[in-house]
N, C-alpha and C positions, 0 to 999 in steps of 0.2 A: 446909041448910048441911053437914050430915054427907057428903053426896055430893061436895061440892067438897073437903072435906078428904081424902075417900078418893081422889079423882082426883089431888090433889097428891101424897099419899104414893106412889101407883102411879107418877106421873111422876118423883118423885125416886128411887125405887127403879130404874126403867128407865134413867134417865140414869147412876146408879151402876154399873149393869152394863155400859153402853157405856164408861164411864171405866175399869172393870176390865180390859175386852177391849183397850182402847187402852193401859193400862199394860203388858199383856203384849207388845204390840207394841213398846213402848219397851224392855222386857226383852230382846227378840230382838235389836234394833238401834236405836241412837240416830238414825242417819241414816234408817231406815225410818219411825221415828215421826214425824220431823220432815217428812220427804217426804210422808207421808199427811196431816199436818195441813196442810201448804202445798197439797196437791192438794185437800182438801176445802174449804178457806177461799179458795183462789185468790187469795191476797195482795192482789190489787188491789180486792177488793169487802170493804169494811169491814162492810156489813150482813151478810154471810156469817159473818164472825168473831163478830158479836154473836148471830146465830142458833145458831150451832154450839156456842158456849161451854158451855151446860149439859151437852151430850153429850161434849164432847172437852177444853173449856178447863181444867178442873181438873186433869187428869192431864197436860196440856200444860205448864201452869205449874209443877207439882211436879216433872215430869221434868227441864224445863230447868234449874231451880235445883239439883237433885240433880246432873246431869251437870256443872254449872259449878262445884259446890263439891267433889265428891268424885271418886275415880278411878272407872273403869267398873265394876270389881267391887263396891265398896261402894255405888255408885249403884244397880245392879242388885239387890243384896240389900235395900236400903231400899224400893226399888220393889216387890219382892216381898211385903215386910211391908205396904206401902201397899195393894197389890192384895188382900191377905187382909182389911185393914181396910175396904175398899169392898165386898168379898163379905158380911162381917158386917153392915155399915151396910144394905146391899141387902136381905138377909134380914130384918133388923128392919123396914124399911120395907114389904116385902111382907107381912109378918105383920100389921102395923098395918093395911095395905091390906085384908087378908083379914077382920080384926076388925071393921073399920067399916062 
């Protein structure tokens, strides 16, 4: 049972790292983030959207909400804080992965 929990912690940490890098892409450009997400999910295949959600979906949701609500500067600053939060959580999950 502990091996399953260890794998889950590793997978969560891995997906948080992917989300962090995707948030950096959104910080560079809103259209680059949207374009990359559309390219990965290929808009017509709903199954790809479901499969890719753990790796990019969280940041896609947060970034679209931020860019809709705030101006570009404020949204990018909040995305920077969001990426720091993701980094801290990823380190925490990787430490838990190592301990178990």
